[in-house]
C-alpha positions in Angstrom: 15.2 8.6 21.9 13.6 5.9 24.2 15.4 2.4 24.0 13.8 0.4 21.3 11.7 -2.6 22.2 13.4 -6.0 21.7 11.7 -9.3 20.7 11.2 -10.0 24.3 8.9 -7.1 24.6 5.3 -7.8 25.6 3.2 -8.2 22.4 0.1 -6.2 21.9 -2.3 -8.8 23.4 -5.5 -6.7 23.3 -8.8 -8.4 23.9 -10.0 -8.6 20.4 -13.7 -9.2 21.2 -13.8 -6.2 23.6 -12.0 -3.8 21.3 -14.2 -4.8 18.3 -17.2 -4.2 20.2 -16.2 -0.8 21.9 -13.3 0.8 20.0 -14.1 4.1 18.2 -11.9 7.0 17.2 -12.9 10.6 18.1 -13.0 12.9 15.2 -12.9 16.6 16.1 -14.7 19.4 13.9 -11.3 20.7 13.0 -8.2 18.7 12.3 -4.9 19.0 10.5 -2.5 16.1 10.8 0.6 18.5 10.7 -0.5 20.9 13.2 -2.4 18.4 15.6 0.1 15.4 15.4 3.4 16.4 14.1 3.8 19.8 15.9 2.9 18.3 19.3 5.5 15.4 18.7 8.1 18.3 17.9 7.3 20.0 21.2 7.2 16.8 23.5 9.8 14.7 21.6 11.5 17.0 19.4 14.9 15.4 19.6 13.7 11.9 19.0 14.1 10.3 15.7 11.1 10.5 13.3 12.5 9.6 9.9 15.6 7.4 9.1 16.4 8.1 5.4 18.7 5.6 3.6 20.3 5.5 0.1 20.4 2.8 -2.4 23.1 0.7 -0.7 21.6 1.2 2.8 23.8 4.2 3.8 22.4 6.9 6.0 21.2 9.9 4.2 19.7 11.7 7.1 18.3 11.2 10.6 15.4 13.6 10.8 13.9 14.2 14.3 10.4 15.2 14.8 11.5 18.8 15.3 13.3 18.7 11.9 10.1 17.4 10.2 8.0 20.1 11.7 10.4 22.8 10.7 10.7 21.5 7.1 6.7 21.4 6.9 6.6 25.1 7.9 9.3 25.9 5.2 7.4 24.2 2.6 4.2 25.5 3.6 5.4 29.1 3.4 7.1 28.7 0.1 4.0 27.1 -1.4 2.0 30.2 -0.2 4.6 32.3 -2.0 4.0 30.4 -5.2 0.4 31.2 -5.0 -0.7 27.7 -3.7 -3.9 28.0 -1.6 -6.2 25.7 0.3 -7.8 23.2 -2.0 -5.2 23.5 -4.7 -4.0 20.2 -6.1 -0.2 19.6 -6.0 1.4 16.8 -8.1 4.1 15.2 -6.2 6.3 12.7 -8.1 9.5 11.9 -6.1 11.4 8.7 -5.1 11.9 7.6 -1.6 13.8 10.6 -0.5 13.2 13.1 2.6 11.9 15.8 0.3 8.8 13.7 -0.4 7.8 14.1 3.2 8.7 17.8 3.3 6.5 18.6 0.3 3.4 16.3 1.4 3.6 17.6 5.0 3.8 21.2 3.8 0.9 20.8 1.4 -1.3 19.2 4.0 -0.4 22.0 6.4 -2.0 24.7 4.4 -4.9 22.5 3.3 -3.6 22.1 -0.3 -4.0 18.5 -1.7 -0.9 16.5 -2.4 -1.4 13.9 -5.2 1.6 11.3 -4.8 2.7 9.6 -7.9 5.4 7.0 -8.6 8.5 7.8 -10.5 7.6 5.0 -12.9 5.0 7.0 -14.6 5.4 7.7 -18.4 4.8 11.3 -19.7 1.5 10.3 -20.9 0.5 8.9 -17.4 1.8 12.3 -15.8 -0.3 14.2 -18.1 -3.4 12.3 -17.5 -3.1 12.9 -13.8 -2.3 16.5 -13.7 -5.0 17.5 -16.3 -7.6 15.1 -14.7 -7.1 16.8 -11.4 -6.3 20.3 -12.7 -3.1 20.5 -10.6 -1.6 23.9 -10.1 1.7 22.8 -9.0 4.0 19.9 -9.8 7.2 18.7 -7.7 9.5 16.2 -9.0 13.2 15.2 -9.4 15.3 15.8 -12.6 14.2 12.5 -14.4 10.5 13.5 -13.7 11.1 17.0 -14.8 12.2 15.6 -18.3 9.1 13.6 -18.5 6.9 16.6 -17.6 8.7 18.9 -20.1 7.5 16.6 -22.8 3.7 17.3 -21.9 3.9 20.8 -20.4 2.1 22.3 -23.3 -1.1 20.2 -22.7 -1.4 21.3 -19.1 -3.0 24.7 -19.0 -4.0 24.4 -15.1 -0.1 23.9 -14.2 1.2 27.3 -13.0 4.4 26.4 -11.1 7.0 23.5 -11.4 9.5 22.7 -8.6 12.4 20.4 -9.0 14.4 18.4 -6.6 18.1 18.3 -7.7 19.4 19.7 -11.0 17.5 22.6 -12.4 16.8 21.6 -16.0 15.7 25.1 -17.2 14.5 28.4 -15.9 11.0 27.2 -15.8 11.7 25.1 -12.9 12.3 26.4 -9.4 14.7 24.4 -7.2 13.2 23.1 -3.9 16.4 23.4 -2.0 16.9 27.2 -2.7 13.1 27.8 -2.1 13.4 26.0 1.4 16.4 28.0 2.3 14.7 31.4 1.6 11.4 30.2 3.2 10.4 31.2 6.7 10.5 28.6 9.4 7.7 30.2 11.3 4.3 28.5 11.3 2.3 29.9 8.5 -1.1 31.7 8.9 -4.2 30.7 7.1 -7.8 29.5 7.5 -6.7 25.9 8.8 -8.7 22.9 8.0 -11.9 21.4 8.8 -12.1 17.6 9.7 -13.9 17.1 6.4 -11.5 19.1 4.2 -9.9 17.1 1.4 -6.4 16.2 2.5 -4.9 13.8 -0.1 -5.7 12.2 -3.5 -4.3 8.8 -4.6 -4.9 7.3 -8.0 -6.0 3.8 -8.0 -3.5 1.3 -9.5 -5.6 0.8 -12.6 -5.7 -2.9 -13.0 -8.7 -2.9 -15.5 -9.5 0.8 -16.4 -8.1 4.3 -16.3 -7.0 5.3 -12.8 -9.7 6.8 -10.5 -8.9 9.6 -7.9 -9.5 8.5 -4.5 -10.2 11.4 -2.2 -9.3 11.2 1.6 -10.1 13.8 4.0 -8.1 15.5 6.8 -9.5 13.7 9.9 -10.8 10.3 8.5 -7.5 9.4 6.9 -5.0 11.3 9.2 -6.7 9.7 12.4 -8.0 6.4 10.8 -4.4 5.1 10.2 -4.0 4.9 14.0 -6.0 1.7 13.5 -3.4 0.4 11.0 -0.4 1.2 13.1 -1.8 0.3 16.6 -3.6 -3.0 15.9 -2.0 -4.4 12.9 1.6 -3.2 12.9 1.6 -3.3 16.7 3.5 -0.1 17.2 4.5 1.9 20.2 6.8 4.7 21.1 10.4 4.0 20.5 9.7 1.4 17.5 11.7 1.8 14.2 9.1 0.7 11.5 10.1 -0.2 7.9 7.2 -0.4 5.2 8.9 -1.2 1.9 6.8 0.9 -0.4 6.9 3.4 -3.3 6.1 6.8 -2.6 3.4 6.8 -5.3 1.4 3.9 -3.7 -1.2 4.4 -0.8 0.9 1.9 1.1 3.2 4.8 1.8 0.5 6.5 3.7 -0.4 3.3 5.4 3.1 2.4 6.6 5.4 5.6 6.4 3.4 8.5 7.7 0.2 9.1 9.5 -0.5 5.9 12.0 3.2 5.5 12.9 4.0 9.0 14.0 0.6 9.0 15.9 1.8 6.0 17.8 5.2 7.7 18.5 7.2 5.4 16.3 10.0 6.4 13.7 9.9 5.2 10.2 12.5 4.0 7.8 12.6 5.1 4.0 15.2 3.5 1.6 15.6 5.0 -1.9 16.4 1.6 -3.5 15.7 0.5 -7.1 14.9 -3.2 -7.7 14.6 -4.9 -4.3 17.8 -6.7 -3.2 16.6 -9.5 -0.8 20.1 -9.8 0.9 20.4 -6.1 1.3 17.1 -5.6 2.7 17.7 -8.2 5.4 21.1 -6.4 6.1 19.4 -3.1 6.5 16.9 -4.7 9.0 19.8 -6.0 10.9 22.1 -3.2 10.9 19.5 -0.6 11.9 17.7 -2.8 14.3 14.5 -2.4 12.8 11.8 -3.6 15.1 8.7 -4.0 12.8 8.7 -4.7 9.2 6.1 -4.5 6.4 6.4 -5.6 2.8 4.4 -6.8 -0.1 4.0 -10.5 -0.8 6.1 -10.2 -4.0 9.0 -9.3 -1.8 8.6 -11.8 0.9 8.6 -14.5 -2.0 12.0 -13.2 -2.9 13.2 -12.9 0.8 12.3 -16.6 1.6 14.7 -17.7 -1.3 17.6 -16.5 0.7 19.5 -17.6 3.7 17.3 -16.2 6.5 19.5 -17.3 9.2 22.5 -15.4 8.1 21.8 -11.8 9.3 21.1 -11.0 12.9 17.4 -10.2 12.9 17.0 -10.4 16.7 16.0 -6.8 16.9 12.8 -7.6 14.8 9.9 -8.4 16.7 6.7 -8.1 14.3 6.3 -8.6 10.6 3.2 -7.8 8.4 2.4 -8.1 4.7 -0.2 -6.4 2.5 -0.9 -5.8 -1.2 -2.3 -9.0 -2.0 -2.7 -12.3 -0.2 0.3 -14.0 1.1 0.7 -17.6 0.3 0.6 -20.0 3.3 3.9 -21.6 2.1 5.8 -18.3 2.2 4.5 -17.5 5.7 5.7 -21.1 6.9 9.1 -20.7 5.2 9.6 -17.1 6.8 8.7 -18.3 10.3 11.1 -21.2 10.2 13.8 -19.0 9.0 13.4 -15.9 11.2 11.3 -17.2 14.0 8.4 -14.9 13.5 5.1 -15.3 11.8 4.0 -12.9 9.1 0.6 -11.1 9.9 -1.2 -10.5 6.8 -3.4 -7.3 6.4 -5.9 -6.3 3.9 -7.1 -2.9 2.6 -7.3 -0.6 -0.5 -6.3 2.7 -1.6 -9.9 3.7 -0.7 -9.4 2.5 2.8 -7.1 2.0 5.8 -6.3 -1.4 7.1 -9.7 -3.0 7.5 -9.0 -6.8 8.0 -5.8 -8.2 9.6 -4.2 -10.9 11.6 -3.2 -10.0 15.1 -0.8 -11.3 17.9 -3.7 -11.7 20.1 -5.4 -14.2 17.9 -4.2 -17.4 16.1 -3.2 -17.2 12.5 -5.1 -19.3 10.2 -2.5 -19.6 7.3 -4.0 -18.1 4.1 -6.7 -16.2 5.9 -7.1 -12.4 5.8 -7.8 -12.5 9.4 -10.7 -10.7 11.2 -12.0 -7.0 10.8 -10.0 -4.5 12.5 -11.5 -2.6 15.6 -13.6 0.2 14.4 -14.4 -1.6 11.0 -17.5 -3.7 10.2 -16.4 -5.9 7.3 -18.6 -8.7 5.8 -19.4 -11.1 2.9 -22.3 -9.6 1.0 -24.3 -10.3 -2.2 -24.4 -8.1 -5.1 -27.3 -6.0 -3.3 -25.2 -5.6 -0.1 -26.8 -8.1 2.0 -24.6 -10.3 4.2 -24.4 -14.0 3.0 -24.2 -17.3 5.3 -20.7 -18.5 6.5 -18.6 -20.3 3.8 -20.8 -18.8 1.0 -18.6 -16.6 -1.4 -19.6 -13.0 -2.0 -18.2 -9.5 -2.1 -16.0 -8.3 0.6 -17.8 -5.2 1.9 -17.2 -2.4 4.5 -20.2 -1.2 6.2 -20.7 2.5 5.5 -24.2 3.0 6.9 -25.7 4.2 9.2 -22.4 5.3 10.5 -19.5 6.0 8.0 -16.3 4.5 9.4 -13.2 6.6 10.1 -10.6 5.8 7.4 -13.1 5.2 4.4 -12.6 7.4 1.4 -15.1 10.2 1.0 -15.5 9.3 -2.8 -13.9 9.3 -6.2 -12.9 12.9 -6.9 -15.1 14.4 -9.7 -16.6 11.1 -10.4 -20.0 10.7 -8.6 -21.1 7.8 -11.0 -18.1 5.7 -9.9 -18.7 6.8 -6.3 -22.4 5.6 -6.4 -21.5 2.4 -8.2 -19.0 1.5 -5.3 -21.8 1.3 -2.7 -24.6 -1.2 -2.4 -27.1 -1.1 0.3 -25.1 -0.2 3.6 -21.9 -1.4 2.3 -18.9 -0.2 0.3 -18.0 -3.0 -2.0 -14.2 -3.4 -2.5 -14.2 -5.3 -5.7 -12.9 -8.3 -4.0 -14.5 -11.7 -3.3 -14.1 -13.7 -0.4 -15.9 -15.9 2.2 -16.3 -15.9 6.0 -15.9 -19.1 8.1 -17.9 -19.7 11.3 -15.2 -18.2 13.6 -15.5 -15.0 11.7 -12.0 -15.2 9.7 -12.4 -13.9 6.3 -10.8 -15.7 3.0 -9.8 -14.0 0.0 -10.8 -15.5 -3.2 -10.2 -13.2 -6.1 -10.9 -9.8 -7.6 -14.4 -9.8 -9.0 -13.2 -9.5 -12.5 -10.5 -12.3 -12.0 -12.9 -15.1 -11.3 -12.4 -17.9 -13.8 -15.4 -19.8 -15.0 -14.4 -23.3 -16.2 -16.9 -26.1 -16.9 -19.5 -24.4 -14.7 -16.8 -24.1 -11.9 -15.9 -20.8 -10.5 -12.2 -20.7 -9.7 -10.5 -18.0 -7.8 -6.8 -17.7 -9.2 -5.3 -17.1 -5.7 -5.8 -20.6 -4.7 -4.2 -22.1 -7.5 -1.3 -19.7 -7.3 -0.8 -20.5 -3.7 -0.7 -24.3 -4.7 1.9 -23.4 -7.4 4.2 -21.6 -5.1 4.4 -24.4 -2.6 6.4 -26.3 -5.1 10.2 -25.7 -4.8 10.5 -24.9 -8.5 8.2 -21.9 -8.5 9.2 -18.4 -7.2 6.1 -16.7 -8.4 2.8 -17.5 -10.3 -0.1 -15.6 -11.9 -3.3 -17.5 -12.9 -5.8 -16.3 -15.4 -8.7 -17.8 -17.4 -8.1 -18.2 -21.1 -11.1 -18.4 -23.4 -12.0 -22.1 -24.4 -15.2 -23.1 -26.5 -15.8 -26.2 -24.6 -15.2 -25.0 -21.1 -15.8 -21.3 -21.3 -12.2 -20.7 -19.8 -9.5 -23.0 -18.8 -7.0 -22.2 -16.1 -3.7 -20.9 -17.4 -0.6 -20.2 -15.2 2.2 -18.0 -15.8 5.1 -19.2 -13.7 8.6 -17.6 -12.8 11.0 -20.3 -11.9 13.2 -20.3 -8.7 16.9 -20.3 -9.1 18.4 -23.6 -10.2 15.4 -24.7 -12.2 14.8 -25.0 -15.8 11.7 -24.8 -17.9 10.5 -28.1 -19.4 7.4 -29.9 -20.6 8.1 -32.5 -17.8 8.3 -29.8 -15.1 5.0 -28.4 -16.6 3.3 -31.7 -15.9 4.9 -32.1 -12.6 3.4 -28.7 -11.5 0.0 -29.7 -12.9 0.0 -33.0 -10.8 1.1 -30.9 -7.8 -1.8 -28.4 -8.0 -4.2 -31.4 -8.4 -2.9 -32.9 -5.1 -2.9 -29.7 -3.2 -6.2 -28.2 -4.2 -9.3 -29.5 -5.9 -8.3 -31.4 -9.2 -10.7 -29.2 -11.4 -8.5 -26.1 -10.5 -5.4 -27.3 -11.9 -3.9 -25.3 -14.7 -4.4 -26.9 -18.1 -1.6 -24.4 -19.6 1.5 -23.5 -17.8 3.7 -20.8 -19.4 7.3 -20.2 -18.0 8.2 -16.6 -18.0 10.9 -14.2 -16.7 8.6 -11.5 -15.2 5.0 -10.8 -14.6 3.2 -7.4 -15.4 2.6 -5.5 -12.2 1.1 -2.4 -11.0 3.3 0.4 -9.6 2.2 -1.0 -6.2 3.4 -4.5 -6.8 0.0 -6.1 -7.6 -0.1 -8.7 -10.5 -2.0 -7.2 -13.6 -3.9 -10.2 -14.4 -6.0 -8.0 -16.9 -2.8 -7.6 -19.1 -2.2 -11.4 -19.0 -5.8 -11.9 -20.2 -5.2 -9.4 -23.0 -2.0 -11.2 -23.9 -4.0 -14.4 -24.4 -6.9 -12.8 -26.2 -4.5 -11.3 -28.6 -2.9 -14.6 -29.3 -6.5 -15.9 -30.3 -6.7 -13.1 -32.9 
């Protein structure tokens, strides 16, 4: 493998204005990510590292070359065909962060079957909902997942085959390892895939309703994530990139698969449980990870450690996504590591659509500017762009030309698909504003806006103010119903190590917020908690906190 870049490597200092004006991706009529990206890599760079797989303690489980991955995808493709799986069939995949997740997803994509990745944290009821809703033909999971599926198997008439990684719980389950050993390593035949054929279904994280099925097509998603990897992750051949993400979240597609390999970079996958900040930093140092991406919740934990202890000199570029990263966290990370964190924005329905880049100055707290190839603006409820500094909906222009990387729609839900588009724009469901220089600033989810005494308050600004206080490790802010003010701002706070909850500390935090942001935004109630409810992707479930408050009111 080529020498990995060091921090001294020249940054990706592209001309933003020029790229934004002229950049476009070519989409062929026929495309298949495995055949058109992975197989050429196996031919030209077959002996180079494609996937570094690590265990819970950071131990190496496997070093998979591009050639290894191509062969594994062929074996899985052939065994799927042998099990009766055909182009267009849905394949439910619930596996932890292990190499087999790659093998199964790649094998399914190769033959035009549609993998449906799911987190191992799902309950049996969640599993049943997803398989039944999509009418999946095949399920692949591990032994723990098999126990969950066995509880609901009788409710799933579409499910014809079940494959397990690990111990075989019963004869109803086929062991993946044995199937792969017997399967041919030759490329399978078949009709191939068109550019617009379905490739992948991700379920939304379901913050306010039942999860919807987000459908991405072969070319749009497989090619579109080149934008994510090239402009935001700043990747190049020889990089070793680590995105910390569960395999059930679309962030795995963002940072562990399509764009990274398209740019010739290798990826890290670590099968860990609850993140250990010290271990994560040690893994980065020990493996000379060059580029790193993590959700804001993890960065908030990392900045509480001694950032100067591990040797992070191999690290040259850091990014964050999932929800906005607080400016205070960015400041502490840069002081400790010597690198800024480049925030990025997108959804399960999109690729990375807004980001901060090495070629532009970071405005702390800003989402950044639209990625080349995407027209992202602030629009009203009818899809009309609004003036600078006016809050509105964050929208992605989808007409007259649909951008590469935007989902094709919600699978089997045309009503929800229609509702997501207004005028020429896809509305993300998030609100924000645009400053005169074109930087976008996140305010809140549309349904998270707090209305208090005629003020409209986005929770993120209050949360950002709270985490700037040394006593606060994490915070979530919602509106509590109030007869006089409509709602009052209520904060749920996790304290940093060494601090204890008290009325005095609560008053101190209130005064702190009044000083940091507009006084009317301060939390009139502060509740100290040990944990916050989150989706499987790490986003705070403010809807659950609101339900908790409503339940208390009776």
